[in-house]
C-alpha positions in Angstrom: -0.1 0.1 0.1 1.4 3.6 -0.8 1.9 6.1 2.1 -0.7 8.3 0.4 -3.5 5.7 0.9 -2.9 4.7 4.2 -2.6 8.4 5.5 0.8 8.9 6.2 2.3 12.3 6.5 6.0 11.1 6.3 7.7 8.3 4.8 7.8 5.1 6.9 10.9 5.1 9.2 11.0 8.8 9.6 10.9 10.0 13.1 9.6 13.6 13.8 10.9 15.0 17.0 8.2 16.4 19.0 8.2 20.5 19.3 9.4 21.7 22.7 8.0 25.5 23.0 10.4 28.1 23.8 10.1 29.6 27.4 8.9 33.3 26.8 8.6 35.6 29.5 8.4 39.5 29.9 8.5 42.0 32.6 8.3 45.8 33.0 11.0 47.8 34.1 10.9 51.7 35.6 13.8 52.8 33.9 15.0 53.6 30.3 15.9 50.8 28.0 19.3 51.8 27.7 19.7 51.8 31.8 18.1 48.5 31.9 20.1 47.1 29.3 23.5 48.5 31.0 22.3 46.8 34.2 21.5 43.7 32.5 25.1 43.5 30.5 27.2 45.1 33.0 26.2 44.6 36.5 25.1 40.9 36.5 27.0 39.7 39.3 25.3 42.5 41.5 21.9 41.2 41.0 21.9 37.8 39.3 21.1 35.3 42.0 24.3 33.3 41.6 23.1 30.8 44.1 21.7 28.8 42.8 21.7 30.0 39.1 25.7 29.7 38.4 28.2 27.3 38.4 30.4 28.4 41.2 27.5 29.9 43.6 29.3 31.8 46.3 32.7 31.8 44.5 31.7 33.8 41.8 33.2 37.4 42.0 32.1 38.7 38.4 29.8 38.0 35.6 31.4 39.1 32.4 29.7 39.7 29.2 32.2 40.5 26.2 30.3 43.4 24.2 30.4 41.8 20.8 29.2 39.3 18.5 31.1 36.1 19.3 32.2 37.5 22.8 31.9 35.2 25.9 29.6 35.2 28.8 31.3 34.0 31.7 31.6 33.8 35.5 34.7 34.3 37.0 35.6 33.0 40.4 37.4 34.2 43.4 40.3 31.7 42.5 40.4 33.2 39.0 38.6 30.2 37.5 36.5 31.1 34.3 33.3 29.3 33.5 31.7 30.0 30.3 27.7 30.5 30.0 27.6 31.0 26.4 28.3 33.3 23.5 27.1 36.3 22.4 25.1 35.9 18.8 23.6 39.0 18.7 24.9 42.5 20.4 22.6 45.4 19.6 22.5 48.1 22.5 20.3 49.1 23.9 17.5 46.7 22.1 18.6 43.2 21.9 21.0 40.7 23.4 20.9 36.9 22.2 23.5 34.4 23.2 23.9 30.7 23.7 23.0 29.0 27.0 25.7 26.3 27.8 24.3 25.6 31.0 21.7 23.0 29.5 24.3 20.8 28.6 23.5 20.8 24.8 23.4 24.7 24.0 20.0 26.4 23.6 19.5 30.3 22.9 18.5 33.1 25.3 17.3 36.3 23.3 16.4 39.3 25.2 14.5 42.5 23.9 14.3 45.6 25.6 11.3 47.8 24.5 11.6 51.3 25.4 7.4 52.0 26.3 7.8 55.6 27.7 11.2 57.5 28.8 11.5 55.7 32.1 9.6 52.6 31.0 11.1 49.2 29.5 9.4 46.1 28.2 12.3 43.1 28.7 11.0 40.2 26.4 13.0 37.4 27.1 12.8 33.9 24.9 14.5 30.7 25.9 14.5 28.6 22.8 16.4 25.4 21.1 14.8 23.1 23.5 14.1 20.4 20.4 18.0 20.2 20.3 18.0 18.3 23.8 17.8 14.7 24.8 14.9 13.5 26.9 17.6 13.1 30.0 18.7 16.9 29.5 15.1 18.1 29.5 14.6 16.3 32.6 17.8 17.0 34.5 17.6 19.4 37.2 19.3 22.7 36.5 19.7 25.2 39.3 16.1 24.0 40.6 14.5 20.7 40.3 12.7 19.3 37.6 14.6 20.6 34.3 12.8 21.9 31.7 9.9 19.4 31.7 9.2 20.2 35.5 8.9 23.8 35.2 12.4 24.8 36.6 13.4 27.2 33.8 10.4 28.6 33.6 10.2 29.3 37.5 14.2 30.3 37.1 13.4 33.1 34.5 10.7 34.5 36.6 13.0 35.1 39.5 16.1 36.3 37.5 13.4 38.9 35.3 12.2 40.3 38.9 15.6 40.8 40.1 16.6 42.5 37.1 13.6 44.5 37.5 14.6 45.3 41.0 18.1 46.2 40.5 17.4 48.6 37.4 14.8 50.5 39.2 17.0 50.6 42.1 19.9 52.1 40.1 17.5 54.2 37.9 
């Protein structure tokens, strides 16, 4: 019997991976896009919840973003150890930053958009995508929080991180 007769959309033996939707979140910050972008990119170690959202936790002394496409995003520990979080894929200050996110094992991507709504009001849109690249084991693996992608850990983590960004940007505005 032909594939058309039995109603198959794909040839026999072809496995089509399930689509794993990106995590999308937004927050509104009472500061300009330029200021919010600067707080995100230049003051990460001051507001980012390093415990539990880093490799080194309390050992982290600095988080650096090399401000160009191809630049490294990394944490630096008190003993000088440097651990890469990812690579800058898009650098368009003060409106956009996209980077690989190596913390997932197989790299995913985190894209941030800083949308100026008013002189002192910015919406930060985050999209964490590329989950279809990960194995089932990687999707279930605990990250900083238990449950991995499948258990909602990344969703909860980004909620906390964006809340901390909002607080830091508004405090320093």
